[in-house]
N, C-alpha and C positions, 0 to 999 in steps of 0.2 A: 548622390539617390542610389548609386549602387551598393553602399556603404550601409546605407538604410533599411533597402531591400533585404540584405544578406541577413541583418538582425530581427528585420521581422520574420524572414522565412526560416530562424533559428528558434525564436519565438514560439512559433506556431509549431515546429518540432514538439520543443519541449512538452507545449500542452497537448501535444497528440499524444506524445507516449503517457503522459501522465492521467488523462482519461481512460486511455486504456490500461494503466496500470490499475485503476479504482475498481476497471471493470472484471478486471481477474482478480482482482479481491472479493468481489462481490461472491465469485464461483468458488471460496473458499482457501485461495492462495496466500500465504503469508504476503504481509507487504512486500521483504525482501524479494521473494521469489517472484512476483508479480512484477516487479520494476524489470529484475533482472530479465524475465523475458519479454515484456514489452521493449526493452532498449534494445536484446537481442533480434527480434522478429524486423523491428525496425529499422535498425541496421544490417539485416542481412545474414548478421553472422552466425547463426544456428544456436540449438542449445546441446548438452548433453543428453545420452541414449534416454536416460530414467527420466529427467525435466522435459525431454521430448514427447515421451509416452503420454505423461500428466498434461499436454496439450492436446496430440491427435485423438486421445480417448475419450474428449470431454466436448459436446459441440460447441454450447455456446465458448469456451476457450480458444477453441479452435477456431469459430470465425473471426474471433478479436484477432488473432496473429494472421491470419488470411487478409484482413483489412488494412494491420498493420503494416504488411508487406507490400501490398499493392501503392499505399499510401508513403511507405518509405522509399521504395525506388523512385517516384516520382522527385520526393522532396530530395534527395540527393543529386540528382541528375541537375534539377534547379540551383541547387547548392553551390554545384561544382561551377556551372556556366555563370550565374552570379559573381561569384568568387573571380572567375577570370576577368567579367567585365572589369570588375573593383581593382583589380591590378594592373590591368591593360589601359584603363583612363587616366593611373594617377600619373601626376604629372609636375610641377612647380609646389602644387600644395600637398605632394606625398605625405610629409608630416602628419598635416590634421586629419587627413582621410585614415592612415592607419593607427593615431591614437584615439581618432572615433571611433574605430574596428575595437581598439582594446579594451576603450574603456566600455563599449558597449556589451563585450564579451564577457568583463568582469562583474559588470551588475547584474548578468544573465547567472552568472552563477553564483552571485551572491543571494539571488531570488529563489535561484531552483536549492539551495542549500538551508534556505531559513527554513526551522523548524517551524515557526509562526505562520508563515505562506503555505509552508507543507499541509497544517493542520486546518486552515481557516479554506484551502483549495480543495482537498478530499472530501472537504465535508459537504463542499459547493457540488462538487462535480459528484459525489454519491446523491445527493438531493434532485439531482437533473437527471442521474441516470434512471433514479426509481419512478420519475413521474414521467419522463420520454418516452424509456426505455423498456423493453421485455426481459433484461440483462438478470432481471430476476429469475428465470427459469432454473433448476439448479438439478446436476446427476444424481438420481438416486441411485447410481451404484456404487457412488465415491461418497456420498453425504447423508445423513439422516434427514429423514424428511421431517420436517419444521416450520412452522410457519410463521407472521407476522416479522417483528424486528430480527428475532431470533435467528443464528447463523453456527453452522459450525466451521471456523476457519483454522487458521495456521498463523503461530507466529514465531518469527527466529529472534531467539535471546542474543543479544550484545553483552560486551561486558560491563558496558557503562547502565545498563536497562536495571530498573527497580526490582524486576523479577531476578539477575541471577545472582546465584550464590546462598539462596534462600530456601529453607523448606518449603512445601505448600501447606504446612500449619501455622507457620511463621508469617506467608501472604495472606491468608485469608481470604482466596479469591471467592470463594462463596458467599460472603458476607456482601461480595459487590455485583451479586449475582450472574458472578462465571464459574464454569466448572472446567477443569481441566481434563480431560478423558485421556490423554493418553501424551507420552514423551517420546518422541526420537532423540536419541543420544547424537552425535559429533561423529561416534566413530561406527555408529550402523544399528547401534542396540535400540531396541523399543521396548520402552516400557509402556504396559495397558493398564487401564487402572492402577493410577500412582496413589501409594497411599500417601499422608498427612508429614510422614518423616521422610519422604524424598525429597533430597532437593535437587533444583532447576540449575544447570549448571551453563556457563558463555558457551554460545555455541549449539544448544538445545532447539530444537524445535517442537515447541508443544502445541495439540491439537485442543482448542476452547471451545467451549459451547457458551453461549450467551447475545445479548443486543449485541447488533453488528456496531454502533457507535460506542460500546462500552470497551469493545476488544478493541476497536482503532485506537481509542484514547491508550489502554494498558500497554498498546505496541508504542505507543510515544512517550511514555513514563520514564525516566531516568531516576535514578540511585539519591539519595542526599535528601534531604527537609524538604523541597519542593515534592519529590514523589511521594512521600509520606504526606502532605495535606492533602496530596492526588487519590490516593487511596482512602482517607479520613472522609473527603466529600463526596467518593464514589461510594461509600458505606452509607452515609446518609442518606443520599438518592436513593441505594436500593431499600433502604429501611422505608422512606417516604411512598415509593412505589408499593411496596408489602401491605402497610397499613391503609394505600387508596384500594388497593386488591379487597382487601378483608375486609372493609366499611362497604365496600359494591356488593361481595358477595351476600353480606347480612342484611343487604337493604333489601336484597331479591329474593330472600328465602323467605 
């Protein structure tokens, strides 16, 4: 029972940080920044000065982080006490208990690192947050005044991402209904209103405007044939949306 309790507590901790990360993403943070800050707040390790300012100066992010700190403190006390109980009660069946604990931790790691699980879980959490919370509140000092499903958000580009080492003209993101408003280079340089010949590099943080679902899928897109297929599907989806809008405008006029 102590081993099972410990695994349940760890699972709930992962779920809490995932919910908070998705909530932070809805305020405009990139997926990587949102996850890092959610885990930092939950564990109480803190952030760098620049990142802490992003939290403190944003009312919604501040509430999320405050709740994470509260839950994190209670969670760690529970984990420590449960761990002590687990190993204090180990007797003749020590091998079984340790094996169960290791297997459970390995399963949690596989689930937490699964892209398929991450995508489905993020969409489910986003749907629940939009339905049952007011996290849609935006800080107009940092974000453009937008409505509906459209957001201004950040996206951190990794070395294996579909976006990396390609020009904006080559990517044709506008055909997907996504606009690149600016690019923060890894060395601190900022490119405002980048041109089509601008190349997105690994380590860049790009500022996007588009539907939140489309930006999330773009964040998960990897290079290769699968990424190109996802791009073509997104372009077709955007074309259908535009055609439907044109039909509605024609009917209304």
